C-alpha positions as CSV (number, residue, x, y, z in Angstrom):
1,X,11.7,18.0,34.4
2,X,12.9,19.6,31.2
3,X,10.8,18.6,28.2
4,X,12.8,17.4,25.2
5,X,10.0,16.7,22.7
6,X,7.1,18.7,21.4
7,X,4.1,18.8,23.8
8,X,1.5,18.8,21.0
9,X,2.6,15.3,20.0
10,X,1.1,13.9,23.3
11,X,-2.4,14.1,21.9
12,X,-1.4,12.5,18.6
13,X,-2.3,8.8,18.3
14,X,0.5,6.6,17.1
15,X,0.2,4.7,13.8
16,X,-1.2,1.2,14.8
17,X,0.7,-1.6,13.1
18,X,-1.1,-4.8,12.2
19,X,-0.8,-7.6,14.8
20,X,1.8,-10.3,14.2
21,X,0.4,-13.5,12.9
22,X,3.2,-15.5,14.7
23,X,2.3,-13.8,18.1
24,X,-1.4,-14.6,17.8
25,X,-0.7,-18.2,16.7
26,X,1.5,-18.7,19.8
27,X,-1.1,-17.1,22.0
28,X,-3.9,-19.3,20.7
29,X,-1.8,-22.5,20.5
30,X,-2.6,-22.9,16.8
31,X,-0.3,-23.7,13.8
32,X,-1.0,-20.5,11.9
33,X,-3.1,-17.4,12.1
34,X,-4.6,-15.5,9.2
35,X,-3.8,-11.9,8.7
36,X,-6.5,-9.8,6.9
37,X,-5.5,-6.5,8.4
38,X,-2.8,-4.8,6.3
39,X,-4.1,-4.9,2.7
40,X,-1.3,-7.1,1.4
41,X,-1.8,-9.3,-1.6
42,X,-1.5,-12.9,-0.5
43,X,0.1,-14.5,-3.6
44,X,3.8,-14.1,-2.8
45,X,6.5,-12.1,-4.7
46,X,6.1,-11.6,-8.4
47,X,8.2,-13.8,-10.7
48,X,11.7,-12.6,-11.0
49,X,11.6,-10.4,-7.9
50,X,13.3,-12.8,-5.5
51,X,16.1,-13.3,-8.0
52,X,16.6,-9.6,-8.5
53,X,16.6,-9.0,-4.8
54,X,19.1,-11.8,-4.3
55,X,21.5,-10.3,-6.9
56,X,21.1,-6.8,-5.4
57,X,22.0,-8.0,-1.9
58,X,25.5,-8.8,-3.2
59,X,26.2,-5.0,-3.4
60,X,24.4,-3.8,-0.3
61,X,27.7,-2.5,1.1
62,X,27.3,0.3,-1.6
63,X,24.8,3.1,-1.5
64,X,21.9,2.9,-4.0
65,X,21.6,5.4,-6.8
66,X,20.3,8.4,-5.0
67,X,18.7,9.8,-8.2
68,X,16.9,6.5,-8.8
69,X,17.6,7.2,-12.5
70,X,17.0,3.8,-14.0
71,X,13.7,3.2,-12.1
72,X,12.4,6.7,-12.7
73,X,13.2,6.3,-16.4
74,X,11.4,3.0,-16.4
75,X,8.3,4.4,-14.5
76,X,8.2,7.4,-16.8
77,X,8.3,5.3,-19.9
78,X,5.6,2.9,-18.5
79,X,3.3,5.8,-17.6
80,X,4.1,8.0,-20.6
81,X,5.4,10.9,-18.6
82,X,8.7,12.8,-18.3
83,X,10.9,11.0,-15.7
84,X,11.6,14.5,-14.3
85,X,8.0,14.3,-13.0
86,X,8.5,11.1,-11.1
87,X,9.7,10.9,-7.5
88,X,10.2,7.6,-5.6
89,X,10.3,7.0,-1.9
90,X,9.9,4.6,1.0
91,X,6.3,3.7,0.2
92,X,3.6,6.2,-0.7
93,X,3.1,7.1,2.9
94,X,6.7,8.5,3.1
95,X,6.0,10.5,-0.1
96,X,2.8,11.9,1.5
97,X,4.8,13.0,4.4
98,X,7.4,14.7,2.1
99,X,4.6,16.4,0.2
100,X,3.4,18.0,3.4
101,X,6.9,18.9,4.3
102,X,7.4,20.5,0.9
103,X,4.2,22.6,1.1
104,X,3.4,23.5,4.7
105,X,4.9,25.7,7.3
106,X,3.7,25.5,11.0
107,X,0.1,26.6,11.1
108,X,-0.7,25.9,7.5
109,X,-3.7,23.6,6.9
110,X,-4.0,20.1,5.5
111,X,-7.5,19.1,4.6
112,X,-8.7,15.5,4.2
113,X,-11.8,13.3,4.6
114,X,-12.3,11.5,7.9
115,X,-12.2,8.7,8.3
116,X,-9.5,8.2,5.7
117,X,-5.9,7.0,5.7
118,X,-4.8,7.0,9.4
119,X,-1.4,8.4,8.6
120,X,-2.8,11.7,7.4
121,X,-3.1,13.3,10.8
122,X,0.3,12.0,11.9
123,X,1.9,13.4,8.8
124,X,0.3,16.8,9.2
125,X,1.2,17.1,12.9
126,X,4.8,16.0,12.2
127,X,5.2,19.1,10.0
128,X,3.5,21.3,12.5
129,X,0.6,21.8,10.1
130,X,-3.1,22.0,11.2
131,X,-5.4,19.1,10.3
132,X,-8.8,19.9,9.0
133,X,-10.9,16.7,9.0
134,X,-14.1,16.7,7.0
135,X,-16.6,14.0,8.0
136,X,-17.3,11.2,5.6
137,X,-20.8,11.0,4.0
138,X,-23.4,8.7,5.4
139,X,-22.3,6.3,2.7
140,X,-18.7,6.3,4.2
141,X,-17.1,8.3,1.4
142,X,-15.6,11.7,0.7
143,X,-17.9,14.7,0.9
144,X,-16.2,16.7,-1.8
145,X,-18.5,19.7,-1.5
146,X,-17.7,19.9,2.2
147,X,-14.0,19.5,1.6
148,X,-14.1,22.3,-1.0
149,X,-15.9,24.5,1.6
150,X,-13.3,23.7,4.2
151,X,-10.5,25.2,2.1
152,X,-9.3,28.5,3.4
153,X,-6.5,31.0,2.8
154,X,-4.3,28.8,5.1
155,X,-4.9,25.6,3.2
156,X,-1.8,24.4,1.4
157,X,-2.7,20.7,0.6
158,X,-5.7,18.5,0.3
159,X,-5.6,14.7,0.3
160,X,-8.2,12.8,-1.7
161,X,-7.9,9.1,-1.2
162,X,-9.5,7.3,-4.1
163,X,-10.4,4.5,-3.4
164,X,-10.6,5.6,0.2
165,X,-8.7,3.7,2.9
166,X,-10.3,2.2,5.1
167,X,-13.8,2.3,3.7
168,X,-13.1,1.2,0.0
169,X,-15.5,3.9,-1.2
170,X,-14.7,5.7,-4.4
171,X,-15.2,8.9,-6.4
172,X,-16.2,9.1,-10.0
173,X,-14.9,11.5,-12.6
174,X,-17.9,13.9,-12.6
175,X,-17.5,14.4,-8.9
176,X,-13.8,15.0,-9.1
177,X,-14.2,17.3,-12.2
178,X,-16.4,19.6,-10.2
179,X,-14.2,19.5,-7.1
180,X,-10.9,20.2,-8.9
181,X,-12.6,23.1,-10.8
182,X,-13.3,24.7,-7.4
183,X,-9.9,24.2,-5.7
184,X,-7.8,27.4,-5.8
185,X,-4.7,27.1,-8.0
186,X,-2.3,27.6,-5.1
187,X,-3.6,24.6,-3.2
188,X,-2.0,21.2,-3.9
189,X,-4.4,18.3,-4.4
190,X,-2.9,14.9,-3.8
191,X,-4.8,12.1,-5.4
192,X,-3.8,9.1,-3.2
193,X,-4.3,6.1,-5.5
194,X,-2.6,3.4,-3.5
195,X,-5.3,0.9,-4.6
196,X,-5.7,2.0,-8.2
197,X,-4.9,-1.5,-9.6
198,X,-8.0,-3.0,-8.0
199,X,-10.5,-0.4,-9.6
200,X,-12.9,-2.0,-12.0
201,X,-15.6,0.7,-12.2
202,X,-14.9,2.5,-15.5
203,X,-16.3,5.8,-14.1
204,X,-13.5,5.9,-11.5
205,X,-10.9,7.9,-13.2
206,X,-7.2,7.2,-13.5
207,X,-5.9,10.3,-11.8
208,X,-2.8,10.5,-13.8
209,X,-4.4,10.1,-17.2
210,X,-7.3,12.4,-16.4
211,X,-5.8,15.1,-14.2
212,X,-2.1,14.7,-14.4
213,X,-1.6,17.8,-16.6
214,X,-3.0,20.1,-13.9
215,X,-0.3,22.2,-12.2
216,X,-1.7,21.7,-8.7
217,X,-2.4,17.9,-8.9
218,X,0.0,15.2,-7.6
219,X,-0.8,11.5,-8.2
220,X,0.5,9.2,-5.4
221,X,0.8,5.5,-5.9
222,X,2.5,2.5,-4.3
223,X,4.0,-0.8,-5.2
224,X,3.3,-2.3,-1.8
225,X,-0.1,-3.6,-2.6
226,X,-0.9,-5.0,-6.1
227,X,2.8,-5.3,-7.0
228,X,3.6,-7.3,-3.9
229,X,6.5,-5.2,-2.5
230,X,5.0,-4.3,0.9
231,X,8.1,-5.6,2.8
232,X,10.5,-3.5,0.7
233,X,8.5,-0.2,0.7
234,X,8.4,1.3,-2.7
235,X,6.1,4.2,-3.7
236,X,6.2,6.9,-6.3
237,X,4.4,10.1,-7.2
238,X,3.9,12.0,-10.5
239,X,3.8,15.8,-10.3
240,X,4.6,18.7,-12.5
241,X,8.4,19.1,-12.9
242,X,8.7,22.1,-10.6
243,X,6.7,20.4,-7.8
244,X,8.7,17.2,-8.3
245,X,11.9,19.1,-8.1
246,X,10.9,20.7,-4.8
247,X,9.9,17.4,-3.4
248,X,13.2,15.8,-4.3
249,X,15.0,18.5,-2.3
250,X,13.4,17.3,0.9
251,X,13.3,13.6,0.3
252,X,15.5,11.7,2.7
253,X,18.7,10.8,0.8
254,X,18.9,7.2,-0.4
255,X,15.4,6.4,1.0
256,X,14.6,4.2,-2.1
257,X,16.9,1.4,-1.1
258,X,19.1,-0.5,-3.5
259,X,17.1,-3.7,-3.0
260,X,13.8,-1.9,-3.4
261,X,14.9,-0.3,-6.7
262,X,16.0,-3.8,-8.0
263,X,12.7,-5.4,-6.9
264,X,10.6,-2.6,-8.5
265,X,12.4,-3.0,-11.8
266,X,11.8,-6.7,-11.8
267,X,8.2,-6.3,-10.8
268,X,7.5,-3.9,-13.6
269,X,8.2,-6.8,-16.0
270,X,5.2,-8.6,-14.6
271,X,2.3,-6.3,-15.5
272,X,0.2,-9.1,-17.0
273,X,0.7,-11.2,-13.8
274,X,-0.3,-8.3,-11.7
275,X,-3.5,-7.9,-13.6
276,X,-4.2,-11.6,-13.2
277,X,-3.7,-11.4,-9.5
278,X,-5.8,-8.3,-9.2
279,X,-8.7,-10.1,-11.0
280,X,-8.5,-12.9,-8.4
281,X,-8.8,-10.3,-5.6
282,X,-11.7,-8.5,-7.3
283,X,-13.6,-11.8,-7.8
284,X,-13.1,-12.6,-4.1
285,X,-14.1,-9.0,-3.1
286,X,-17.4,-9.5,-4.8
287,X,-18.0,-12.9,-3.1
288,X,-17.0,-11.6,0.3
289,X,-19.2,-8.5,0.0
290,X,-22.2,-10.5,-1.0
291,X,-21.7,-13.0,1.9
292,X,-21.4,-10.2,4.5
293,X,-24.5,-8.5,3.2
294,X,-26.4,-11.7,3.8
295,X,-25.4,-11.3,7.4
296,X,-27.3,-8.1,7.4
297,X,-24.2,-5.9,7.3
298,X,-24.4,-2.6,5.4
299,X,-21.1,-3.2,3.5
300,X,-20.4,-0.4,1.0
301,X,-19.2,-1.2,-2.5
302,X,-15.4,-1.3,-2.5
303,X,-13.0,-0.6,-5.3
304,X,-9.9,-1.6,-3.2
305,X,-8.6,-4.9,-2.0
306,X,-10.5,-4.7,1.2
307,X,-14.1,-4.3,2.5
308,X,-15.5,-2.1,5.2
309,X,-17.8,-3.3,7.9
310,X,-19.5,-0.2,9.6
311,X,-20.0,-1.9,12.9
312,X,-19.9,1.2,15.1
313,X,-19.8,0.3,18.8
314,X,-19.5,-3.4,17.9
315,X,-16.1,-2.8,16.3
316,X,-13.9,-3.7,19.3
317,X,-15.9,-6.8,20.1
318,X,-15.9,-8.1,16.6
319,X,-12.2,-7.5,16.2
320,X,-11.5,-9.4,19.4
321,X,-13.9,-12.3,18.4
322,X,-12.0,-12.6,15.1
323,X,-8.7,-12.7,16.8
324,X,-9.9,-15.4,19.3
325,X,-10.5,-17.6,16.2
326,X,-7.1,-16.8,14.6
327,X,-8.2,-14.2,12.1
328,X,-6.6,-10.7,12.4
329,X,-8.7,-7.8,11.0
330,X,-8.2,-4.1,11.4
331,X,-10.6,-2.3,13.8
332,X,-11.1,1.4,13.8
333,X,-13.1,1.9,17.0
334,X,-15.8,3.1,17.2
335,X,-16.5,3.3,13.5
336,X,-15.9,0.0,11.8
337,X,-13.6,-2.9,10.7
338,X,-11.5,-3.1,7.5
339,X,-11.0,-6.6,6.2
340,X,-8.4,-7.4,3.5
341,X,-9.3,-9.8,0.8
342,X,-7.1,-12.9,1.1
343,X,-7.1,-16.2,-0.6
344,X,-10.4,-18.1,-1.0
345,X,-9.5,-20.3,1.9
346,X,-8.6,-17.3,4.1
347,X,-11.8,-15.5,3.1
348,X,-13.9,-18.6,3.9
349,X,-12.3,-18.8,7.4
350,X,-13.1,-15.1,7.9
351,X,-16.7,-15.4,6.8
352,X,-17.3,-18.4,9.1
353,X,-15.8,-16.4,11.9
354,X,-17.8,-13.3,11.1
355,X,-21.1,-15.3,11.1
356,X,-20.2,-16.7,14.6
357,X,-19.1,-13.3,15.9
358,X,-22.2,-11.6,14.7
359,X,-24.6,-14.2,15.9
């Protein structure tokens, strides 16, 4: 039989979507399941977003502004950067894909820590690039010295996820200073800061403020998490103008939808409310972490809106036990389980479930 697709993709794992809460509830015969698997913020759309989306829907028979001019101007003013340095896309993961597309030819290398964001190997393979996975440290974080040593003449891009997904671990400024000083100037370093808004450690740098002036650094962020736009897919990056211009050439046309642009503009009016919601998440993150440690789990400190349970071979069993009680968590067998911080009531249900599952 004639093959119509690339043979190398057979070995590539598909991105695993979070399980449907409705499906699990029907399966268990319960009114409602709890989803703590996809790092969403549980407090609903920000004020003004629903109204902005409703108004935008009236003109969905028209294409959106392909240049995303109003939103890029607004983001640039908000961040204090030239809008020419801003690129938007269908979530930060789409922009990560475009960055690889803009930097790599088949056979070029993309270096990243592992385990880190599960889309990285998919993104690299999709561009025909070679993944170079550098094992996490024993503390579940990036080994920057090893990542630096893994860079070769074939390396075109390095992903640094800070805080790291799915482990929640983080890098402080002194570590990143040393690392960036070692990276060759012709290698693009992508600081993936999807969870920046949940960072409370003052030694964890704001990548844009600290490193944004470097020619080979791109800062990648999303409005899917703290800004509550997961269902509309809105991400952005900030790079030097020449890098941003190259990225815009290969971005899928109109990929920042009309509705997403309207929602993002409305959301940006609610920065104070975002900070309030993030503070609630951080408070619950501390409570959940302490409770899990009382169950004799070696939970690393997290600076994201989730916690990491390094359960090893117990991962699959724990995930299944949680689902049997109506709680959806994200298992990464055979390494561990990522649990999103939800409302206090959702977190209480998870903690009770975890205590039973681990007994």
